[in-house]
N, C-alpha and C positions, 0 to 999 in steps of 0.2 A: 442692358443696364448691369453694372457690376454688383457683386454681393455687398460691397461697402455702401454703395448708393442705395440699394434696396433696404438694408438695415437702417441706415440714416433716415430714409424717407418714412419707413414704418414707425420707428420710434418717435420721430417728430410729429407725424400725423396723429399718433395716439395721444401724445401730450397736448397737441392743439385741440383735439376734440374734447378731451377730458377737462382741460382748463376752460374751454368755452362753455361746456355744460355746467361746471362749477360756478363760473361767473354769472351765468343766466339764473341758476338756482338761487344764488345769493341775492341778486337783484329782485327776483320775484318774491322771495321771502321777506325782504326788507320793505318792498312796496305794500305787501299785505300787512306787515307790522305797522307801518305808518298809517294805513287806513284804519286799522283797529284802534290804534292809540288816539287818533283824531276823533273817531266815533265815541270813544270813552270820554274824551274831553267835552264833546258836544252834549253827551248824556249828563255829565256832572253839572254843566252850566244850565241845562234845561230844568233838571230836578231842583237845583238850588233856587232858580227863579220861581218855580211853582211853590216851593216850600216857603219862601219869603212872602209870597202873596197870600198863601193860605194860613200859615201859622202865626205870622206877626201882624197883629191887627193895625199897628200904626203905619204899616207900609202901604202906600198907594202907588198908582202908576208912575207918578212924577218922581217919587223917592226911589222907586225901583230903577228907573232910568238913570238917575244920578249914581246909584250904587253900581249899576252895570257899567257905566262909562268910566268909573274910577276903580273898577275891579282889577286886581293883579292878574287874574285869569282871563282877561279880555281876549277874545278871538278876533282875527283879522276880518273886517267887513262882515261882522256878525249881524244877523237879523233874527228876531225872536217873535213868535206869536204864541199867545196862551189863550185857550178857549175854555169856557165852562161846560157843564154837562148838557146845556142846550145848544151847543156849538156857537155860542155868542163870544165874540172876541172881547177879552177882558184886559189884555195887555198886548201892546205892539211896540217893537223897537225895530223900525225899518226906515232906511233912508231912501236912496234912489232906486235900488234894485228891489225886487219883491220875491217872496216865496210863493211858488205856484202850489195851490192846495185846493182841495174840494171836500165836501161833506163825506164823500166816499173814503178819502184818506183818514178822516177822523173816525169813521166807523171801522175802518181797517185797524186803526190803532186800538180801539176798544176791544176788538177781538184778539189781536196778536200782541198787544202791549207796546211794541216798538217797531220802527222800521228805519232803514238807512239807505239812502239812494244818492246818486249823482244827478245834479241838475245844472248842466252847463259847467262853469268853473266852480260852482258851489257844491258842497256836500251837505245834504239835508238829513237831519235826525228828528224823528218824531217819537214821542213817548206819551203813554197813558198813565195818569196818576190818579189813584182811587183813594179817597178819604172816606170816613164813615158816613158822611152826609152828602158829598158832592164829588163828581168826577171832573178831572181836568185833563186837557190835551195841550201838549207843547210841541211846537215845530220850531226848530232852530237850524239856521243855515249859516255857514261861514266858509271861507277858503283857507286851506292849510298851506300858506305860502312858505312857511319855515320847513315843513315836512317835505313839500315838493322840491324846494331848493336843495335840501339834503339828498333827496332821491336823485336829482339831476347831477349833483356833485358825485354821488356814488357811481352813477352810470359812466361819467367821464373817467373816474379813477379805474373802474373795471375795464373799460375799453382801452385806455392807455396801458394799463398793466398787461392786458391780453396781448396787445401788439408788441410791447417790449419783451415780455417773457417768451412769447412764441418765437420771435426772431432770435432771442438769446438761446432758446432750446435748439433751434435748427442749426445755429452756428456751433454750439457746443457738442451736439450730437454728431455732426459731421466731423469735427475735430477728434472727438473721442473714438469714433468708429475707425477713423484712419489710424490712430495710435494703436488701437487694439488689434487691428488687422496687419500691422507692420510685420510681426513675426510670420504670419501666414504668407504675406507677399514675399518675404525673404526666403521662406521655405519653397515657395512655388518657383 
């Protein structure tokens, strides 16, 4: 292998590896950001439902369902369960799918205040809300179709840019090294 080819190969491999690592890091960081942002949205929705049930005396289950359905912050395929301090279900907004839960989950919530987990395609957030006279537990589940679509789009962009810029780097490195080595070849 000639010196020109070795230099071209080394520089191109270095760029390929570094660009691949950078692309992977960008994807992982954005995936974590999407997850945290969606968790925050679930938390806001769960706490607002609890506060409406607790603080506004005129709100009953039916009115809360109407408010939920017409909310600008509605989440895709949202399911909500709210329990009182006796683990009795006081509000439910569930259609065909369900949130898998147990009394152990609610006891865990009382101890740790929140949890966030993946349950199939759904992401489930649980929160414990303590008032002066009563405890409340909320479990809210939804799918983040928008965030996942953006993540998929980012993956395609990163893969295509990786392929394009890696090929461009290999071509340009080969050409540049040949040009740089011309005087050495002429001297030889």
